[in-house]
C-alpha positions in Angstrom: 15.3 -5.4 -28.5 12.5 -3.9 -26.5 13.3 -3.3 -22.9 10.8 -4.9 -20.5 10.4 -1.7 -18.4 9.5 0.2 -21.6 6.8 -2.4 -22.4 5.4 -2.1 -18.9 5.3 1.6 -19.3 3.4 1.3 -22.5 0.8 -1.0 -20.8 0.4 1.6 -18.2 -0.3 4.3 -20.8 -2.8 2.0 -22.5 -4.5 1.5 -19.1 -4.7 5.3 -18.5 -6.3 5.8 -21.9 -8.8 3.0 -21.5 -9.7 4.2 -18.0 -10.4 7.7 -19.4 -12.6 6.0 -22.1 -14.6 4.2 -19.4 -13.3 0.7 -20.3 -12.8 -0.6 -16.8 -12.0 -4.2 -17.8 -9.5 -3.1 -20.5 -7.8 -0.7 -18.0 -7.5 -3.3 -15.4 -6.0 -5.7 -17.9 -3.4 -3.2 -19.1 -2.5 -2.0 -15.5 -2.3 -5.7 -14.6 0.2 -6.4 -17.4 2.2 -3.4 -16.3 2.2 -4.6 -12.7 3.2 -8.2 -13.7 6.2 -7.0 -15.7 7.3 -4.5 -13.1 6.9 -7.1 -10.3 9.2 -9.5 -12.3 11.7 -6.7 -12.7 11.5 -5.8 -9.1 12.0 -9.4 -8.0 15.1 -9.6 -10.3 16.5 -6.3 -9.0 14.9 -5.6 -5.6 17.1 -2.6 -4.9 16.1 -0.8 -8.1 13.8 2.0 -7.0 12.5 2.6 -10.5 10.9 -0.9 -10.6 9.5 -0.5 -7.1 8.0 2.8 -8.0 6.5 1.5 -11.3 5.0 -1.5 -9.5 3.5 0.8 -6.8 2.0 3.1 -9.4 0.4 0.1 -11.2 -1.1 -1.0 -7.9 -2.4 2.5 -7.3 -4.0 2.7 -10.7 -5.7 -0.7 -10.3 -7.1 0.6 -7.0 -8.3 3.8 -8.7 -10.2 1.8 -11.3 -11.9 -0.2 -8.6 -12.7 3.0 -6.7 -14.2 4.5 -9.8 -16.5 1.4 -10.0 -17.7 2.0 -6.5 -15.6 -0.8 -4.9 -13.8 1.0 -2.1 -12.8 -2.2 -0.3 -10.9 -3.6 -3.3 -9.5 -0.1 -4.0 -8.2 0.0 -0.4 -6.4 -3.3 -0.7 -4.6 -2.1 -3.9 -3.8 1.3 -2.5 -2.4 -0.3 0.6 -0.3 -2.6 -1.5 1.0 0.4 -3.5 2.1 2.1 -0.2 3.8 -1.1 1.0 5.7 -1.6 -2.2 6.9 2.0 -2.4 7.9 2.2 1.3 11.7 2.1 1.5 13.3 -1.0 2.9 14.7 -0.7 6.4 17.9 1.3 6.4 17.0 3.3 3.2 15.8 6.8 3.2 13.1 7.8 0.7 13.9 10.7 -1.5 11.5 13.6 -2.0 9.7 12.2 -5.1 9.1 8.9 -3.3 7.8 10.7 -0.2 5.5 12.8 -2.5 4.1 9.6 -4.0 3.7 8.0 -0.6 1.7 11.0 0.6 -0.5 10.6 -2.4 -1.0 6.9 -1.7 -1.8 7.7 2.0 -4.4 10.2 0.8 -6.0 7.6 -1.5 -6.1 5.2 1.5 -7.9 7.9 3.5 -10.4 8.4 0.7 -11.1 4.7 0.5 -11.5 4.5 4.3 -13.9 7.4 4.3 -16.0 5.7 1.6 -16.1 2.6 3.8 -17.2 4.7 6.8 -13.9 4.1 8.7 -13.4 7.7 9.6 -10.8 7.2 12.3 -8.5 5.5 9.9 -9.3 8.0 7.2 -8.2 10.8 9.5 -5.1 8.9 10.5 -4.0 8.4 6.9 -4.7 12.0 5.9 -2.7 13.2 8.9 0.2 11.1 7.8 -0.1 12.4 4.3 -0.2 16.0 5.5 2.8 15.5 7.8 4.8 14.0 4.9 3.7 16.7 2.5 4.6 19.5 5.0 8.1 18.0 5.3 8.4 18.1 1.5 7.2 21.7 1.4 9.8 22.7 4.0 12.5 21.0 1.9 11.5 22.9 -1.2 9.4 26.0 -0.3 9.4 27.3 -3.9 7.7 24.1 -5.2 4.1 25.2 -5.8 2.9 21.7 -6.5 3.8 20.7 -3.0 1.6 23.5 -1.6 -1.2 22.5 -3.9 -0.9 18.8 -2.8 -0.9 19.9 0.8 -4.1 21.9 0.2 -5.7 18.9 -1.4 -4.8 16.6 1.6 -6.2 19.2 4.0 -9.4 19.3 2.0 -9.6 15.5 2.2 -9.1 15.6 6.0 -11.8 18.3 6.2 -14.2 15.9 4.5 -13.6 13.4 7.2 -13.9 16.0 9.9 -17.2 17.1 8.5 -18.6 13.6 8.6 -17.4 13.4 12.2 -19.2 16.6 13.1 -16.0 18.6 13.6 -17.2 21.4 11.3 -15.0 24.1 12.9 -11.9 22.0 12.3 -13.1 21.3 8.7 -13.7 25.0 8.1 -10.2 25.9 9.2 -8.6 23.3 6.9 -10.8 24.4 4.0 -9.8 28.1 4.6 -6.1 27.1 4.4 -6.7 25.1 1.2 -8.6 28.1 -0.4 -5.8 30.4 0.6 -3.2 28.2 -1.1 -5.2 28.1 -4.4 -5.9 31.9 -4.3 -2.2 32.5 -3.8 -1.3 30.2 -6.7 -3.7 32.1 -9.0 -2.3 35.4 -7.9 1.3 34.2 -8.7 0.3 32.5 -12.0 -2.8 34.2 -13.4 -2.2 32.7 -16.8 -2.6 29.2 -15.3 -6.2 29.9 -14.4 -8.7 27.5 -16.2 -12.2 28.5 -16.9 
């Protein structure tokens, strides 16, 4: 018998492929099927973090498709729902992978807010994402992806600061982001893409 979570995962991969092909409606339908299955699984086993995470990622991807189509308001609602679903219930502590995804979701919310002209909320979301990612980086200082994620969130915050006229703050954040990428290329020259 096919496990329902495996079927949901396959719908997710179909959605990813269709999104890359530019088939917005097909991608939304596939991500929607993945979300529906994962939501049912999550309702049946609310304490199962895998179902919560899979549902949250489906919400995220639906939001991404809407953002790609220029609908930042709808994207924002899906990205916020992704964050709500993934946030640990009271009394539970999120593990590092969940915190990393939450930081990503907060960054997506910041990008949506910036696109909608809500710069104060964009800054607030990016600051939360940065704080979360700094905590992750402290827990695992050898994890290069954490440093790269942190650089990306600083770059996102810099974009909001630029729009707010805080060019000096933006320049400082961008310099930190560039330094992280330069350091990464120094450590891993074979990873450089042309």
